[in-house]
C-alpha positions as CSV (number, residue, x, y, z in Angstrom):
1,X,-1.8,17.7,-11.0
2,X,1.1,15.5,-10.0
3,X,0.9,13.8,-6.6
4,X,2.9,15.6,-3.9
5,X,4.3,14.7,-0.5
6,X,4.8,17.3,2.2
7,X,6.8,16.3,5.2
8,X,5.5,18.7,7.9
9,X,7.0,17.1,11.1
10,X,9.5,14.5,12.2
11,X,6.9,11.7,11.8
12,X,4.1,13.1,9.7
13,X,3.1,14.7,6.5
14,X,0.4,15.3,3.9
15,X,-0.1,13.6,0.6
16,X,-1.8,15.6,-2.1
17,X,-3.6,13.6,-4.8
18,X,-5.7,15.6,-7.3
19,X,-7.9,17.8,-5.0
20,X,-7.7,15.5,-1.9
21,X,-5.1,15.8,0.8
22,X,-4.5,12.8,3.0
23,X,-2.3,12.9,6.2
24,X,0.3,10.2,6.6
25,X,2.8,9.0,9.2
26,X,6.3,7.9,8.4
27,X,9.5,6.5,10.0
28,X,13.1,6.5,8.8
29,X,15.5,3.6,9.7
30,X,18.9,3.8,8.1
31,X,18.2,4.0,4.4
32,X,14.5,2.9,4.5
33,X,11.6,5.4,4.5
34,X,8.4,3.7,5.6
35,X,5.1,5.5,4.8
36,X,1.9,4.5,6.7
37,X,-1.1,5.7,4.6
38,X,-3.7,4.4,2.2
39,X,-2.1,6.2,-0.8
40,X,0.0,4.8,-3.6
41,X,3.1,5.8,-1.5
42,X,2.3,3.3,1.3
43,X,5.1,0.9,2.1
44,X,8.9,0.8,2.5
45,X,11.2,2.8,0.2
46,X,14.9,2.2,-0.1
47,X,17.2,5.2,-0.6
48,X,19.2,4.5,-3.7
49,X,20.6,8.0,-4.6
50,X,21.0,11.2,-2.7
51,X,22.3,14.7,-3.4
52,X,22.0,18.1,-1.6
53,X,18.4,18.8,-2.7
54,X,17.2,15.4,-4.0
55,X,16.6,11.9,-2.9
56,X,15.7,8.9,-5.1
57,X,13.9,6.0,-3.4
58,X,12.9,2.6,-4.8
59,X,10.2,0.1,-3.8
60,X,9.6,-3.3,-5.3
61,X,9.1,-7.0,-4.8
62,X,12.7,-7.8,-5.8
63,X,11.9,-10.7,-8.3
64,X,12.9,-10.7,-11.9
65,X,10.4,-8.8,-14.0
66,X,8.6,-7.8,-10.8
67,X,6.8,-4.6,-9.9
68,X,9.2,-1.7,-9.1
69,X,8.4,1.9,-8.3
70,X,10.7,4.9,-8.1
71,X,10.0,8.0,-5.9
72,X,12.0,11.1,-6.4
73,X,11.8,13.7,-3.6
74,X,13.0,17.3,-4.4
75,X,13.6,19.8,-1.6
76,X,11.6,23.1,-2.0
77,X,11.7,26.2,0.0
């Protein structure tokens, strides 16, 4: 099962990893989504691309050859 994020309020959601569900808090400031949790999604994510039903966010250390993660959020009904 793929990890999933569910945004259930203006500042909170649920992170589903395997069979466990962990609540998280988040804030949005300009193009930065910051997730406060103990999951692999923890940290600040920069919005790099956006369309009607999809957002692509990026997180990394910024150095050459450094760690970089990409998070794609897709709107569902």
